[in-house]
C-alpha positions as CSV (number, residue, x, y, z in Angstrom):
1,M,-19.4,9.6,9.0
2,K,-21.9,7.4,10.9
3,N,-24.6,9.5,12.5
4,P,-28.2,8.3,13.2
5,W,-29.7,11.8,13.6
6,I,-31.3,13.8,10.8
7,K,-31.3,17.5,11.5
8,F,-33.6,20.2,10.2
9,E,-33.4,23.9,10.8
10,I,-37.0,25.0,10.5
11,N,-37.8,27.6,7.9
12,Q,-40.9,29.3,6.5
13,I,-42.0,26.1,4.7
14,D,-42.7,24.2,8.0
15,A,-43.3,27.1,10.4
16,N,-46.6,26.9,12.2
17,K,-47.0,23.2,11.3
18,T,-46.9,20.4,13.8
19,I,-44.0,17.9,13.6
20,R,-46.5,15.3,12.5
21,D,-47.6,17.5,9.6
22,M,-44.0,18.1,8.6
23,L,-43.4,14.3,8.6
24,S,-46.5,13.8,6.5
25,R,-45.2,16.4,4.0
26,F,-42.3,14.1,3.4
27,Y,-44.8,11.2,2.8
28,I,-43.5,9.3,5.8
29,A,-46.0,6.4,6.3
30,H,-48.3,6.7,9.3
31,K,-47.0,3.5,10.8
32,K,-43.4,4.9,10.8
33,I,-44.5,8.2,12.3
34,Y,-46.2,6.2,15.1
35,K,-42.9,4.3,15.7
36,L,-41.0,7.5,15.9
37,E,-43.4,8.8,18.5
38,L,-43.6,5.6,20.4
39,N,-39.8,5.3,20.7
40,K,-39.4,9.0,21.7
41,V,-36.7,9.6,19.1
42,V,-37.7,13.1,18.0
43,K,-36.1,16.1,19.6
44,L,-37.0,19.8,19.3
45,N,-34.3,22.2,20.3
46,K,-32.4,19.3,22.0
47,E,-35.3,18.0,24.0
48,V,-37.5,15.0,23.3
49,T,-40.9,16.2,22.2
50,K,-44.3,15.0,21.1
51,L,-45.3,15.2,17.5
52,D,-48.2,17.6,18.0
53,K,-45.7,20.3,18.9
54,V,-45.9,23.4,16.6
55,L,-42.7,24.4,14.8
56,N,-41.3,27.9,14.6
57,V,-38.7,29.4,12.3
58,G,-35.2,28.7,13.6
59,D,-36.2,25.6,15.6
60,L,-33.8,22.7,15.4
61,L,-35.6,19.4,14.8
62,E,-33.7,16.1,15.2
63,I,-34.9,12.7,14.3
64,D,-33.2,9.4,15.2
65,Q,-33.5,7.2,12.1
66,T,-32.4,4.0,13.9
67,I,-35.8,2.4,13.7
68,L,-36.1,3.3,10.0
69,L,-32.9,1.4,9.0
70,S,-33.0,-0.8,5.9
71,D,-30.7,-3.7,4.9
72,H,-27.0,-3.3,4.8
73,V,-25.4,-2.6,1.4
74,K,-22.1,-4.4,0.7
75,P,-19.4,-1.9,-0.4
76,Y,-17.8,-2.5,-3.8
77,K,-14.6,-0.6,-4.7
78,A,-15.0,1.3,-8.0
79,D,-15.1,4.9,-9.0
80,I,-18.3,7.0,-9.0
81,D,-19.1,10.2,-10.8
82,V,-20.8,12.7,-8.4
83,V,-22.9,15.3,-10.3
84,Y,-24.7,16.9,-7.4
85,E,-24.7,16.6,-3.6
86,D,-26.2,18.4,-0.6
87,D,-27.3,17.3,2.9
88,D,-30.2,15.2,1.6
89,I,-29.6,14.3,-2.0
90,L,-26.8,12.7,-4.0
91,I,-27.0,12.4,-7.8
92,L,-24.5,10.2,-9.7
93,N,-23.8,9.7,-13.4
94,K,-24.2,5.9,-14.0
95,P,-22.0,4.3,-16.6
96,R,-23.4,1.8,-19.0
97,K,-23.5,-1.9,-18.2
98,C,-24.0,-1.2,-14.6
99,L,-27.0,-2.1,-12.4
100,V,-28.5,0.7,-10.2
101,Y,-29.1,-1.8,-7.4
102,S,-27.8,-5.3,-6.8
103,D,-29.9,-8.2,-8.2
104,G,-28.6,-10.5,-5.4
105,V,-25.9,-11.9,-7.6
106,D,-23.9,-8.9,-8.9
107,D,-22.6,-6.7,-6.1
108,S,-20.9,-4.2,-8.4
109,S,-24.0,-2.0,-8.7
110,L,-24.0,1.7,-8.5
111,T,-25.5,1.5,-5.0
112,N,-22.7,-0.9,-3.9
113,R,-20.1,1.4,-5.3
114,L,-21.6,4.4,-3.5
115,A,-21.5,2.4,-0.2
116,Y,-17.7,2.1,-0.6
117,H,-17.2,5.9,-0.9
118,Y,-19.7,7.0,1.8
119,E,-19.7,5.4,5.3
120,T,-23.1,6.4,6.7
121,Y,-25.4,5.2,9.4
122,Y,-28.3,4.7,7.0
123,P,-27.6,3.2,3.5
124,I,-27.7,5.8,0.7
125,L,-30.4,4.3,-1.6
126,P,-31.6,5.1,-5.1
127,V,-35.1,6.5,-5.5
128,H,-35.5,5.2,-9.1
129,R,-33.7,3.0,-11.6
130,I,-32.5,3.2,-15.2
131,D,-31.7,0.3,-17.5
132,Y,-28.4,-1.6,-17.3
133,D,-27.2,-0.3,-20.7
134,T,-28.5,3.3,-20.2
135,T,-26.2,6.0,-18.9
136,G,-27.0,9.1,-16.9
137,L,-28.4,10.5,-13.8
138,V,-29.5,8.4,-10.8
139,V,-30.9,10.2,-7.7
140,F,-30.0,8.8,-4.3
141,A,-31.5,9.7,-0.9
142,K,-29.2,10.3,2.0
143,H,-31.8,9.5,4.7
144,P,-35.2,7.8,5.0
145,M,-37.3,11.0,4.9
146,I,-35.8,12.1,1.5
147,L,-36.1,8.5,0.2
148,S,-39.8,8.6,1.0
149,Y,-40.3,12.1,-0.4
150,I,-38.5,11.8,-3.7
151,S,-39.8,8.2,-4.3
152,R,-43.3,9.6,-4.1
153,L,-42.5,12.4,-6.6
154,F,-41.3,9.8,-9.1
155,E,-44.4,7.6,-8.5
156,E,-46.7,10.6,-9.0
157,D,-44.9,12.0,-12.0
158,F,-43.9,15.2,-10.2
159,I,-40.3,14.8,-11.6
160,E,-39.3,16.3,-14.9
161,K,-37.0,13.8,-16.7
162,T,-35.1,14.6,-19.9
163,Y,-33.2,12.0,-21.9
164,S,-31.0,12.3,-24.9
165,C,-30.7,9.5,-27.5
166,L,-29.7,8.7,-31.1
167,V,-32.3,6.9,-33.2
168,E,-32.5,5.4,-36.6
169,N,-34.2,7.1,-39.6
170,P,-35.0,10.8,-40.2
171,F,-38.1,12.5,-38.8
172,K,-40.6,14.5,-40.9
173,G,-41.4,16.9,-38.1
174,Q,-39.3,18.4,-35.3
175,K,-41.5,17.5,-32.4
176,G,-44.0,14.9,-31.4
177,V,-45.9,13.1,-28.7
178,I,-46.3,9.3,-28.3
179,N,-49.3,8.2,-26.2
180,G,-49.4,4.4,-26.0
181,P,-50.1,2.2,-23.0
182,I,-47.2,-0.2,-22.3
183,A,-47.6,-3.9,-21.3
184,K,-45.3,-6.9,-20.9
185,D,-45.0,-9.0,-24.0
186,R,-46.3,-12.5,-23.1
187,H,-44.0,-14.2,-25.6
188,D,-40.5,-12.9,-24.6
189,N,-38.7,-10.6,-22.1
190,K,-39.8,-7.4,-23.8
191,M,-42.4,-4.7,-23.4
192,R,-44.9,-3.5,-26.0
193,V,-47.5,-0.9,-26.8
194,S,-50.9,-2.5,-25.9
195,P,-54.4,-1.3,-25.1
196,Q,-54.1,-3.5,-22.0
197,G,-51.0,-1.7,-20.8
198,K,-50.4,1.1,-18.3
199,K,-50.6,4.7,-19.4
200,A,-47.4,6.3,-20.7
201,T,-46.6,9.5,-22.6
202,T,-43.3,10.3,-24.4
203,T,-42.5,13.7,-25.9
204,Y,-39.6,14.1,-28.2
205,E,-37.8,16.9,-30.1
206,V,-35.3,16.6,-32.9
207,V,-32.1,18.5,-31.9
208,G,-29.7,17.5,-34.7
209,M,-28.1,14.8,-36.9
210,V,-25.0,12.7,-36.1
211,D,-23.6,10.4,-38.8
212,H,-27.0,10.1,-40.5
213,L,-28.6,9.3,-37.2
214,T,-31.2,11.5,-35.5
215,K,-30.5,13.0,-32.1
216,L,-33.5,13.6,-29.8
217,D,-34.3,15.2,-26.5
218,V,-37.0,13.1,-24.9
219,M,-39.3,13.7,-21.9
220,I,-41.5,11.0,-20.3
221,K,-44.6,10.7,-18.1
222,G,-45.3,7.3,-16.7
223,G,-41.8,5.9,-16.3
224,R,-42.7,2.4,-17.6
225,K,-40.1,-0.2,-18.1
226,H,-38.3,0.4,-21.4
227,Q,-40.8,3.2,-22.1
228,I,-38.6,5.4,-24.4
229,R,-37.2,2.4,-26.2
230,V,-40.7,0.8,-26.8
231,H,-42.4,4.1,-27.8
232,L,-39.7,5.1,-30.3
233,R,-39.6,1.7,-31.8
234,S,-43.4,1.8,-32.2
235,I,-43.1,4.8,-34.5
236,G,-40.3,3.4,-36.6
237,H,-37.3,5.0,-34.8
238,P,-35.6,2.5,-32.6
239,I,-32.7,3.7,-30.5
240,V,-29.3,3.0,-32.0
241,S,-27.9,-0.4,-30.9
242,D,-30.9,-1.4,-28.8
243,P,-30.4,-5.1,-28.5
244,L,-34.1,-5.7,-27.7
245,Y,-36.0,-3.3,-29.9
246,G,-33.6,-2.7,-32.8
247,H,-30.2,-3.9,-34.0
248,I,-26.5,-3.2,-33.2
249,N,-24.8,-0.5,-35.1
250,K,-21.1,-1.3,-35.6
251,A,-20.2,2.4,-35.4
252,Y,-22.1,2.9,-32.2
253,P,-22.2,-0.6,-30.5
254,N,-23.7,0.6,-27.2
255,L,-27.3,1.6,-26.5
256,M,-27.4,5.4,-27.3
257,L,-29.7,6.5,-24.5
258,H,-28.7,8.9,-21.7
259,F,-30.7,10.3,-18.8
260,K,-29.3,13.9,-18.9
261,K,-31.5,16.2,-16.8
262,V,-33.8,15.9,-13.7
263,R,-35.8,18.7,-12.2
264,F,-38.0,18.6,-9.0
265,I,-39.0,20.6,-6.0
266,H,-36.5,20.3,-3.2
267,P,-38.3,19.6,0.1
268,R,-36.0,21.7,2.3
269,T,-36.2,24.9,0.2
270,N,-39.5,24.3,-1.7
271,E,-37.6,25.6,-4.8
272,W,-36.8,23.8,-8.0
273,L,-33.6,21.8,-8.2
274,E,-32.3,21.2,-11.7
275,V,-29.3,18.9,-12.3
276,E,-27.9,18.1,-15.7
277,K,-25.2,15.8,-17.1
278,P,-24.8,16.2,-20.9
279,E,-24.5,13.1,-23.0
280,D,-21.1,12.2,-24.6
281,F,-22.5,11.6,-28.1
């Protein structure tokens, strides 16, 4: 349903704060906060209000998101797998060989597919991306305030991200940490561990064996492009059927990497939200 208004029933988290302070808590840019105030599109208990108004428990805050609208997303008819949904957040399970967001050529991305199933005033947009061949969780924001909030959590590494993968070669130990800056390889379309790269940390734990392959749970800090794939390759354990950093396994011809669990503080409740979609391997 198309509705330009975002509604918040004020609880203890934002009680005794001004509306401006609440918007800042969601990491809304100062320029956008100014536009909201200038256009008088914020209501408190059904009346247009100024942003220095102090909030109380039980107040109804409404924000017209019209001036925060982004580009239209072209709908694409295809099934989606909804793992979690509430008033603010939608989390989908992405299939392999699917873009998270259109590259301008392919409009069959997960975001385009979502637009077919949800007719909303504001496009439901992803707050992060995973690789084309990687399966698993993708977090979407239902409105601009949540988009701003969760995007900042990802940028600041305030999101706990757990992946599952199959890799080549057995490990000597059960756990390990890979600290290696990651940079773009100047000679091809790959990433590599390099002293000139950006900081990245990958933690892994062996959870079992599958057909002589090692199954890992992996957590990352940094979220660099191809981080898990590059780091595991750097210690001699490329992910199975990685076309860039390993080789194709005939028994498992697809990249065996799955984003299975995400955990972060939900802005409405100030409590941890944990969502998991187990791997199928």
